[in-house]
N, C-alpha and C positions, 0 to 999 in steps of 0.2 A: 491957229495948225488946223494942221491938216489928220479927218480919220475917214477909214473904210469902208465902205458894208455892202458887202456882197447881194443881190437881191432876188430872186425874178423876173424881169425888164418888165411885167405887169404893175408892179409892187413900186419901183425904180424914182416916179416921179414927187415921193413925197417921203417923210418922215413922220412912222407911225411904227406901235408896236399890236402883236397880234392879242396879247396880252397874252400866252399858253405859257405854260413852267417852263422854264430856262434854269442855267446853273446858280444863276445870283438873283434870279427875283424864283415866288410863290406865282401860279396860278389866280389872274384878275388883272396885275398889275401889269400897267405899260411902258415898262423896262424898253431902250431901243440899243442893239446890240451891233458895237463897233470893233473897229479895228487899227493897231497902230500902220500897221504897211499891205498892201494888197494881196501879198502873202500870205498874210496870217486870217486874212479874211477868209481866204482861199481853203484852209488850212481848218480851220472851223465852221465855215459850211461842210465840209467832205465829211468832217464827226461825224455826222447828223442823215446822213445819206446810206443805206441800208444797202453795199455791193455797189456802181458803177453811178458813176457822180451822171445828174443829170441832163438829157443833151437837149432840154426845150430852153428860149432864150431868158439867160441872165443878164443883168445889168453890176455893172460899178458903180456905189452911188458914192462921189467925193464930196465929203460934208465939208465948209468953213467953221470951224472955232476960235471967235475973237479969245484975242492973246488972254482979254482981261477976267475974262469968265473963271472964275474960282474953278479948282477940280479935285475932289474929295478921293482920299486916295483907301485901301483893303491896309489896313493893319495888319501886316505877318503874321508877327507876333499872339495873334488868336487861333494861329497851326499852330500842331506840335511836330512839323518835321518848316516849321516855316516859311511853307509857302499851300496852297493849295492841295490836297488828292483828289482825284479822281473820286473818289468816294464816301468823300469827305461834303456833298453834295447840300442835306439838312443845312450844315451852318453853312456854309456859302450861299444858302437861300434869305438864312435870318440876317446875315451881314446885309444884301445888299435890301432883304423887306427895309432894314432901318434905316440903311439910308434912303430909300424910294420915301416912306411913308414921313421922316424928320424932316426932308423939303431942304434939305441944307446947301445945297445944292444941284445946280444943273448938268453935273458927270461924274463917275465914278470909276477912278481909274483901280481896274485887275488884275491880277497876272492871268492870263492865258494856264488853263489846266494844260492843255495840250505842250507848250512850248513854255514854262514855267516865265524866263528871259524876257520875254516878252508883252506887251501890254494889249488889251482891250478896251475900249473906256464905252459904260453906261452912259445911256443918257435917258433923263427927265424929263417928260414933255410936262407933265406939268408943274413945273418951274419957271417962275417969270423969266430968267435968265435964257430956257428952251428958245424961243423967239429970236433971239438975237443969231441961233445956228443955222446955217443955211446949205444948200445942197446948188454946190456952185459947178459939175459936173455932174454926166450919166458916159455912162463908157461901155460897147460893149463885152461881154467877157464869157466867155467858154472855156468849162474846164472839160482837162484833157482827158480825151478816151481812155489814157494809159493809165488816169489815176484811179483804183482801183481800191477796197479797203482791202 
């Protein structure tokens, strides 16, 4: 399986996490966020920009995950509406933190909060299977200047 991550060009040569607090993890946990498509990776980035997309160089990381690596999945029954809502960030973090600390898999499939029918994948660098996940290519990426919040 291929997953995608769009990041500043200076960070595109290796898989690492900022340890910043995000939708599915608390501060200090090294979780890497990827998406099932380049388009979703772009949209997920845009959700974090305040205003116009930055003009600095970005790259798309194309990441190969061997098919035999198990993938855990969020139980959507934990959410009252059957999918995570923007305001349910505390519950999302609890779920993600539990997965990360439990060490049951190197990947967690989560629905995008932006487009719930689409999928993001979290990577756990502390899991033994993580060393089998590889960047196979990086591609130039430019946010279209027409994309604004």
